[in-house]
N, C-alpha and C positions, 0 to 999 in steps of 0.2 A: 348397480350401486355397490354390491359387495365386491366386484372386481375392482372398482375405483378405490375402495377402502383398502383392499389388499394391496394395490399399487402404492398408495400413501404409506403404508406399513413398511412395504418394501424399500421405498425411498428413505424413510427415516432410519431404517436398518443400515442402508448404505452411508447415510450421513454419520451415524455412530461409528461405524467401521473406518470410514475416511478420517474422521477427526479424533478417534481415540489416541493415537500417538502424538498428535501435534502439540498438545499441551506440555509434552515432556521432552521433546527433541528440537523446538524451534529456538535455538540459541542465536545470538549475534545481531539482535535488533531488527527494525522493520524491514529493511531492504533484504537481509538475510531471510526473513519470513516469505517475502515476496518470491524469493528464489525457490525455497521449498514449496510454495503453492504452484509455482510454474511446473515444477516436476510432477506434482500431485495431480492438480486438477486439469492440466492440458495433456500430459503424457501417460500418466498411470490410470486414472479414473475417466479421463476424456469427457469432463462435464462442460467444459468450454473450449472454444477455439482460441488460437493465439490472438486473433483480432478482438474477440470479446474480452479476453483477459487484458489486453492493452486498454481498451476502452474503460473497463472496471478500474484498472489501475489509475488512469487519467482522473476519473471521477473521484476516487478515494484521495488522490494526492491534492485535488482542488478543494475538498470539503474540510472543515475543521474536524478534529478528533484523531483518533488512532488509525492510521491508514491500512495497516495490516489486519487489524481487527474488522475493520469495515469491509475489506476484501474477503476474508474468511466468512464473514456473515453473508455477504453478497452471493458467493458461490452456492451455499446451502439455500439461501432465499430463492434463487433462480431454480435451483434443482427440486427442492422439496417443499417450498412455500414458507410462510410465516413460522410454522411449527418447526420445521427443519432449520430455519435460520436461528431460532431461538435455542434449539438443542446444540447447533454448531457453537454458538457464543458460550454457552455453558461449558462446553467440553474444551473449548480454546482457552477459556480464562480461568475456570474453576480450580484446577490442580494448584497453580502457583498462587492464586488468591487465598486459598485455604491455608497454604504455607505461611504467606504474609500475615494473615489475620492471627494465626498461632504464634508467629513472631512477635506480633504486637503484644500478646498476653505475657510472653516470656522474655521480653526485651531486656529486662534488668539482668538475666542470666547470660545474655550474648556477649561475646567478646568484641572489643572495639576493633581489632584486626582479625579478619577471617584466617583461618589456618591456612598454612603453605599448600597443603594438598588440594584445598578447594581452589586456590588461585591457579595452580598447575592444570587442574582439570579444566577450569574455565578457559584458560589460555588455549588449550587443545581443542575445546568445543568451539571457540570463537574463530580459530584458524580454519576449521572444517567449514563453518558458516561463510567465510571470505570465499573459500573456493566455490561454494554453491551460488553466491551472489555474482561472482565473476562469470560462471557458467550461465546464469539467467540473463545477465547483461548480454553475453555473447549470442545466446539463442534468440532473444527478444530483438537484438539489433539486426540480426540476419533476416529476420521475418517481417519487422515492422519498418525499419530505417532502410528501405530498399531503393530509394532514389536519392539524387544529389540534395534536393531541398530538405527531405527528413533526416538525411545524414548531417547536414549543416545545423539544423535545429537540435538534434541530438548532442552535436559537439558543443553548441552555445550553452545548452541546458547544463552539461557536465561542467564545462569550464567555470560557468557562474557559481554553480552550486560548490565547486572545489574551492573557490576563491573568496566566496562571501556567504555569510549566514545570516538569516533573518526569518522572523516568524511568518512573514507574507511571501517569502521567496517562491515557495512551491506553486501556490496558486497562481502567482504573476507569470511564472515561466509556462505553466499550462496555458493560460490566457494568451500569452504572446504566441506559442506554437500554433494555436487554433487560429489566432488572427492571421498569422503569415500565410498558412496553407489556404485560408478563405480568400485572402487578397490575391493569392496566386492563382487560385481557380477562377476568380472573377476576372482577372487579367487574361488567363488562357481563353476563356469563353468569349470575352470581348474581342480578342484578336481573331478567333475563328469566325465570329459574325462578321467582322470587318473584312476578311479575306473573301467570305461569301458574298458580300456586297460588291466588292471590286470585281469578282470574277463573273457577276451576273451579267449576261448578254441577252438582249431581247430577240425574239425570233426575227424581227425586221433587220437587226443588225447581222444576225447569222445569214439571212438571205442575201444581203448585199455582199457580205464577205464571200459567200459560195459563188455569186455571179462574177465577181472579180478574180477569184483565184481558182474556182472550180472545186474547192473543198472548204470545210468549216475551218474558221481561223484558228491556228495553232496557239496563240497567246491565250485564248480562253481556257485551254486545258492547263497551260502553264500557271495562269492566275488561280485556277481552281485547285491545283495541287496543294498549296499551303493550307487552304480551307479544309481539304480532305484529311490532311495529315493531322491538323489540330483537332478536327472532329473525332479521328480515330484515337488520338491520345486521350481525349476526354471520355470516349466510349471505352477504351481498354481500362482506363483507371475505374471507371464504374463497374466493369466486370470484375475487377480484381477485388473492388469493395464489397461485392456481393457476399453475403454471408447467411447463415442459417436463420430461419425464422425463429423467434423466441416468444414463446407463449408464457404469460405471467398470470399469477393466481389472483390478482386484484387490479382494478382500474386506475387510471391516472387521477380520477377524481378522489378516490381515497388516499392516493399519494399526496395530493394537495391538502387533504384534511390532516394527514400526519405531520405535514410540514407546518400547519397552523398549530397542531399540539406542541410541537418542538418550540415555536416561537411563544406561545402562551406560558409554557414551563420556564422558558428563559427569563420572561419578565417576572415570574413568581420567584425564581431563583435569585435574581438580582434583589428583589425585596428581602427575602430570607437572608441573604448574605450581608446586606448594608443597614437594615433597619435595626436600630438598638433594642434589646429586650427580647428578641427572638429566641425561643428554646434552643438549646445547643444542638439536639439532633436535627431540627430543621435547618439551622444554620450550616451545619456539615453538609447536608445534602445539597442546600443552595449553593454553597461555595464550590463543591466538586462538579455540580451540573454546569455551573457558569465557567469553569475551567474547561471542561470537556466541550463546551459551545464555542470557544473563542481560540482555542489552540490550533495553529497550523504548524506542521513540522514534527509532530510525534514527541517521543520521550525526551530528546536532547532539549526541546523547548519547554516541556511541561514540567520538568524537575525543578528548574529555578523559580518557576511561578508558584509551585506547590510548597517550596520551601518558604517563600515569602507569605503565603497565605495561611500556613500552619504553625511555623516556627515563631513568627513575629507577633502571633495573637496568643501565644503561650500554650497552644495545644500539645507541643512536645519540645524537647530541647534540641540544639545543635547535634549534640553527640548521638541522640536517638535517631535523628533524620539520617546521619551519615551511616549508622549501622544498617538502616533499612535500605538506604541507597546502594550500599555494598552488597546487601542480599539480592536485591532486585536485579542488579547487573550480573549477578552469578546464576540467575534463574532463566529458564526458557520462557517464552510466551511475551506478550506485550508488556512494556515498562509501565503502562498505565495500571498494572496490577499493583504497583507501589501505593495506590489509594486505599487498598485493603488495610495496609500497615499503618498508614497515617490516620485513617478513620477509627481504627481499633484504639489507637493511643489517645485520640481526641476524646474519647468517651470512657476512658478507663477508670474515671472517678466512680462510675456506677458499677464497678465490678467486672467479672467475666461477662456477664449477660450484656452490660453496656459496651464492652469492647467488641463483642461479636456484632451487636446492632450497629456500631460505628463503622465497622468494617463493611457490613452489607449496605448501609447508607452511601458510604463514600464510593463503594465499588459500583453500585448501580448509578449514582450521580454523575460519575465521570465517563462511564461508557455509554449511558443512555442517549445523550445528544448525538453522538456519531451514528448509532444504530437507528435512530429515528430519521435522520438526515438521509442515510442510505435507503431506508424503507420508503422514504418519500420520493427520492430520485429515481429509483429503479423503474417503477411503472411509467414514469415520464420517458425515461431512457429507451425502454422497450418500444414505446409507442412511436417515438420520434427518431430513433437511430437510423431508420431507412431512408429519411428525407436526405436529399443530396447534400444540402449545406451542412447538416449535422455530421454526415460522413466525412465531409471535408474538414470540418473543424476538428473532429476526433482524430484525423490523420496527423494534423500538427500536435495535438495534445499528446498523443501516444508517442510520437517522436521525442518530444520533451521529456516525457516520463521515462523513456529508455535511457536518455542522457543522465537522468537522476540515478538510475541504477549503476552506471558506469562511475558516476561520481562517488557513489556509495562504496564502491570497491576501493577506491583511493582512500577515502576518508576512514574506512574501517582498517585498512592496511596501516595507515600512519598512526593510529591509536588503538591497536588491538590488544597489546600485551600488558598484563598487570605488572607494575614494578613492585617487586616484593620488598624493597626497601623504603618505598614511598607510596602509600595507599592512594594518594591524590594525584599520582603521575600515571600516565599511559605511554608506553613505548611503541615504536614502529616494529612491525613484524620482521622487517628486513634485517634486523639485528640479531635474529634467532633463526638460523638455518633450519632447525628441526620443524618449527612452525611453518616456514615457507615451504617445506617438504609436504606438510599436511595439507596446506592450500592446494598444492599441485596434484596430490592424491585425490582429494575431493572433486576438484575440476575434471581429472582425467577419468576417474572411475565411474563417476555418476554419469558424466556427459558422453563418453564413448565406450565404456565397458559394461553399461547397464547395471551398475552396482546401485542398490537402493540409497535414496538420499539419507534416510535415517541411519543406515548402516555407516555411511561416511562420518556422520555427526558422532555416532558412538565410538568409531576408530579414533577420532580426534580426542575424545575424552579419555579413552584408554591410553593413548599415547601420553597424555598429560599426566595420567596416574603413574605410568612407567617412569616417566621423568622424575616425578616427585620421589618415587622409591629409590632411584639412583642417586639423586641429589641428597637424600636424607642419610644414605649410607655413607657418603663422603665425609 
């Protein structure tokens, strides 16, 4: 008993050590976060294998809510149980959430346009994040998309995500990938059985053939060979898909109960959001819980929806929203931390205490659905992931997910740099050779020279700072 308690404390300590820097260095948006997680939890801490990482990425991409936060939570949940998951979530979101809550209190003192030094540092940090994202895409692609079908699925996913944007796009691409590999597996199995049926020769037929030729008929072997090949393909793929056994701290029945809690809270949130006369604090929680339950696609999708749900009802002004938006884009961690800023302004009429309460309600409200859903799915996943059809489906989902990481490299590249002359405009990094060099440095140093990923991020920020110092002297 004491030994088990010691192990739990040891694992919690490892969670704290692993997540302590993440809330401060994860710039660049969800896909850049995934890139950093790849470096941390596969290569540095070795908490998960590339295959498990891919499966969790597929699950997070297919669920509503902030995908990178759900992945960060899932790693610790698997490694150290629910307490470890809760600790990881707080360490991942709290640093920037506190800053955004403080900003909500002091919003009247903030400038409409961020200082040039902040913009330059952000550009450098984002450039490093793009390099890390490209590295994650390369590594995941070489480990997961290893045959023609998964490579084609990755290409389709990337091509669609680059050319089209919609809230439902990510889960649809995940489902499409899983369906394709399931149908391919079904067809391969059917062909193998059909070949076996054609190759089957009865003992009587063998005897007749031996009487006539003095040897067993050669066509039997010729017919059997396709069956053997097809069977070997299926068998080899099954061996490749073998992975470590995952023990989890609670059962799938508890997972289903958690799913029920998410659903009940969603119904309550809809009531709190829509029924007139509901107290404002409850209205805030209901609104943000509802948003966290229906959003697919992360920050780029959630921001316009939050604007509609907060500015249009008079909780804050357009100018205040834009100030908070500029701040969250300059900050590390998930963009859903924006909720702490919006909730703080929504309850500012009650003073500092009201602002703090509003930040807490909004922050919990928007993140809770995604955490509940991941908590519900993980035990079901650990129980059923070894089943053949689940493995086959995850093969396609993982391939599509890798395509999304490749798409993220292009999308980040095309709108990575702040336009200092127009706060609402973002420029392609290709127009800035210095930032292109930072991308290359990040990719090369972390991927091939064993430089730590957080070091590459800090170098990017430092280069941005040096650029500002040079520009300001001219």
